[in-house]
C-alpha positions as CSV (number, residue, x, y, z in Angstrom):
1,M,184.3,94.9,156.0
2,N,181.9,96.6,153.8
3,T,178.6,95.0,153.6
4,P,176.7,95.2,150.2
5,S,173.6,98.0,150.7
6,A,170.2,96.5,149.7
7,S,169.9,98.4,146.1
8,S,173.3,96.7,145.1
9,V,172.2,93.2,145.9
10,R,170.8,91.5,142.7
11,P,167.6,89.6,143.6
12,P,167.2,85.8,142.2
13,L,166.2,86.1,138.5
14,R,162.9,83.5,138.1
15,E,162.8,80.6,135.4
16,L,161.9,82.2,132.3
17,T,159.9,80.6,130.2
18,P,160.4,79.2,126.4
19,L,159.1,82.0,124.8
20,E,160.6,84.7,127.2
21,A,164.3,82.9,126.6
22,R,163.1,82.9,122.8
23,V,162.3,87.1,122.7
24,L,166.0,87.5,124.0
25,G,167.7,85.3,121.7
26,V,166.0,87.0,119.1
27,L,167.1,91.0,120.5
28,V,170.6,89.8,121.0
29,E,170.9,88.5,117.6
30,K,169.3,91.1,115.5
31,Q,171.5,93.6,118.0
32,H,174.3,92.1,115.9
33,T,172.7,91.1,112.4
34,V,170.5,93.8,111.6
35,P,171.5,97.0,113.3
36,D,170.3,99.4,111.5
37,T,167.0,98.3,112.3
38,Y,167.8,97.7,116.4
39,P,165.7,97.8,119.0
40,L,163.2,96.2,117.4
41,S,159.7,96.5,116.5
42,L,156.9,94.2,117.7
43,N,155.9,93.1,114.6
44,S,160.2,92.6,113.6
45,L,160.2,90.9,117.3
46,T,157.5,88.5,116.4
47,A,159.0,87.4,113.0
48,G,162.1,86.6,114.2
49,C,160.3,84.4,116.9
50,N,158.4,83.0,114.6
51,Q,161.9,82.4,112.2
52,K,162.1,78.9,110.1
53,T,166.1,79.0,110.1
54,A,168.4,78.8,112.9
55,R,165.7,78.2,115.4
56,A,165.0,75.0,117.4
57,P,162.4,74.1,117.8
58,V,160.2,76.3,115.8
59,M,157.6,78.2,116.9
60,N,154.6,80.1,115.8
61,V,153.2,82.6,117.8
62,S,151.2,86.0,117.5
63,E,152.2,89.4,118.4
64,D,149.6,89.3,121.3
65,E,152.0,86.5,122.6
66,V,155.2,88.6,122.5
67,L,153.4,91.3,124.4
68,T,152.6,89.6,127.0
69,T,156.1,88.1,127.3
70,I,157.9,91.8,126.9
71,D,155.6,93.0,129.5
72,G,157.0,90.1,131.6
73,L,160.6,90.8,130.9
74,K,160.3,94.4,131.4
75,R,159.6,93.8,135.0
76,L,162.7,91.8,135.4
77,S,164.7,94.4,133.4
78,L,165.6,92.2,130.9
79,V,163.8,94.4,128.0
80,I,163.6,98.1,127.7
81,E,161.2,99.6,125.7
82,G,162.5,102.9,123.7
83,S,160.8,106.0,123.9
84,S,162.0,108.0,121.0
85,S,159.6,106.7,118.1
86,R,156.1,106.3,117.3
87,V,156.2,102.7,117.1
88,P,157.3,100.7,120.5
89,R,160.6,99.5,119.8
90,F,162.4,96.9,122.3
91,E,166.1,96.4,123.1
92,H,167.5,93.7,125.6
93,N,169.0,94.3,128.7
94,V,170.5,90.9,129.4
95,Q,174.4,91.8,130.2
96,R,173.4,94.0,132.7
97,V,171.0,92.2,134.5
98,L,172.7,88.7,134.4
99,G,176.0,90.5,135.2
100,V,178.0,88.5,132.6
101,P,180.3,89.6,129.6
102,S,179.0,90.1,126.2
103,Q,180.9,87.0,124.9
104,S,178.5,85.1,127.7
105,V,175.8,86.9,126.1
106,A,176.4,85.8,122.8
107,L,176.7,82.1,123.9
108,L,173.1,82.5,125.8
109,A,171.6,83.9,123.3
110,T,172.5,81.0,120.8
111,L,171.2,78.6,123.4
112,F,167.9,80.6,123.4
113,L,167.7,80.1,120.0
114,R,169.0,76.7,118.8
115,G,168.4,74.9,122.2
116,P,171.5,72.3,123.4
117,Q,174.9,72.4,121.3
118,T,178.3,71.5,121.5
119,A,181.1,74.0,122.3
120,A,182.1,73.5,118.6
121,E,178.3,74.0,117.2
122,L,178.3,77.2,119.9
123,R,181.5,78.8,118.3
124,A,180.0,78.0,114.3
125,N,176.7,79.2,115.5
126,S,177.4,82.4,117.3
127,A,180.1,83.7,115.1
128,R,177.8,86.5,114.0
129,L,177.6,87.6,117.4
130,H,181.1,87.5,118.6
131,G,184.1,85.8,117.0
132,F,185.6,83.3,119.5
133,A,189.1,82.6,118.3
134,D,188.6,79.0,119.0
135,I,186.7,76.2,120.7
136,S,188.6,76.2,124.1
137,S,187.7,80.2,124.3
138,V,184.0,79.2,124.1
139,E,184.6,76.5,126.7
140,S,186.1,79.0,128.9
141,F,183.0,81.3,129.1
142,L,180.8,78.0,129.1
143,E,182.6,77.0,132.6
144,E,182.7,80.6,134.0
145,L,179.0,80.7,133.2
146,A,178.3,77.1,134.9
147,T,180.4,78.1,137.9
148,N,178.0,81.5,138.4
149,D,176.2,81.5,141.2
150,P,173.9,80.9,140.6
151,P,175.1,78.5,137.5
152,R,173.8,79.7,133.6
153,V,174.6,76.6,131.7
154,V,175.2,73.4,132.3
155,K,177.4,70.8,130.2
156,L,174.7,67.8,129.6
157,P,175.8,63.8,129.5
158,R,176.9,62.7,126.7
159,V,174.3,61.1,124.0
160,P,175.2,58.0,122.7
161,G,176.7,57.9,119.3
162,E,177.7,61.1,119.9
163,R,181.7,62.6,120.5
164,E,181.0,65.4,122.1
165,S,178.9,66.7,125.2
166,R,176.3,69.5,124.3
167,W,175.9,72.7,126.4
168,M,172.4,74.2,127.7
169,H,171.2,77.4,129.6
170,L,169.6,77.1,132.9
171,L,167.5,80.4,132.8
172,C,164.3,78.3,132.2
173,G,165.1,75.6,134.7
174,E,166.9,72.2,135.0
175,V,167.2,70.1,131.9
176,S,168.0,66.8,130.9
177,A,170.1,65.3,128.0
178,P,168.0,64.5,125.2
179,D,167.6,60.9,124.3
180,T,168.2,61.6,120.5
181,P,170.4,64.2,119.0
182,V,169.0,67.9,118.9
183,G,168.7,68.1,115.2
184,E,166.7,65.1,114.7
185,A,164.6,65.7,117.5
186,S,163.9,69.2,116.8
187,A,164.3,69.9,113.0
188,S,160.3,69.5,112.2
189,E,159.2,70.5,115.8
190,S,156.9,73.5,115.5
191,Y,154.2,74.6,118.0
192,S,152.4,77.5,119.2
193,L,151.1,78.3,122.7
194,S,147.8,79.0,122.1
195,E,147.2,75.6,120.5
196,F,147.6,73.2,123.3
197,E,144.2,73.3,124.8
198,A,143.3,72.6,121.1
199,L,145.5,69.2,120.9
200,K,143.8,68.1,123.9
201,A,140.2,68.6,122.7
202,E,141.3,66.8,119.4
203,Q,142.5,64.1,121.5
204,K,139.6,63.8,123.5
205,R,137.4,63.9,120.7
206,L,139.1,60.7,119.2
207,V,139.5,58.8,122.1
208,H,135.3,59.1,122.1
209,E,135.3,58.2,118.0
210,V,137.7,55.0,119.1
211,A,135.1,54.4,122.1
212,L,132.0,54.7,119.7
213,L,133.7,52.1,116.7
214,R,134.7,49.5,119.1
215,A,130.9,49.3,120.4
216,M,129.9,49.1,117.4
217,V,132.6,46.6,115.9
218,E,131.6,44.4,119.1
219,R,127.6,44.9,118.6
220,M,128.3,43.5,115.0
221,A,130.2,40.7,115.8
222,S,128.3,39.7,118.8
223,E,125.2,39.8,116.0
224,L,127.5,37.6,113.8
225,G,128.4,34.8,116.3
226,I,132.2,36.0,116.2
227,E,134.3,36.4,119.2
228,I,136.7,39.7,119.5
229,G,140.1,39.0,121.3
230,K,140.4,35.6,120.6
231,S,142.3,33.6,118.0
232,S,140.6,31.1,116.0
233,P,140.2,27.5,116.6
234,E,143.0,25.1,115.6
235,A,142.3,22.7,112.3
């Protein structure tokens, strides 16, 4: 029996970051929707990552962040940089690296861009990437992705109040079912990868201000002979 050579064995893929998944999703999407401008420039790719429509969550990332992300994806062979233009342009290599058909790439890209979705939602949202004949066709490719080694998608437990279960990709690691419908949870969600430290600093500042105000109130109450935290005596 022949054994695969070392060069033919596909190394395990590390978990992707949310921005890496978003970059890949944008590249797959634009390959089909704007083929005349594909491969994408850094500017176009960043604009696609920050797009306000057909994205969940909405992101606000810089070109520097996208470029750093591209470097990581290039090391995984998931992104290729073209050399035929003075402006660097980038294209995805998802189908070859993951070893899945183009229909599965379309579904994964839609999950990268919009988060967990039902099979019906995936069929509608991926229509510009691939025209699935019916929902059962979508489910067939999802089941195939779920039984891959390693699995690429998972069917989430049904959320109370919803009729259908949602699917989510596993390329960013394990996921759990949301407590609320995805559309409600993510419609107004927007973040920048460089803003978290600023938010933490703001939180510390507010905590400090609250402590100062509490101390001031307690001092004033003491001077007035008022006890804080106790209800007034009954008449």
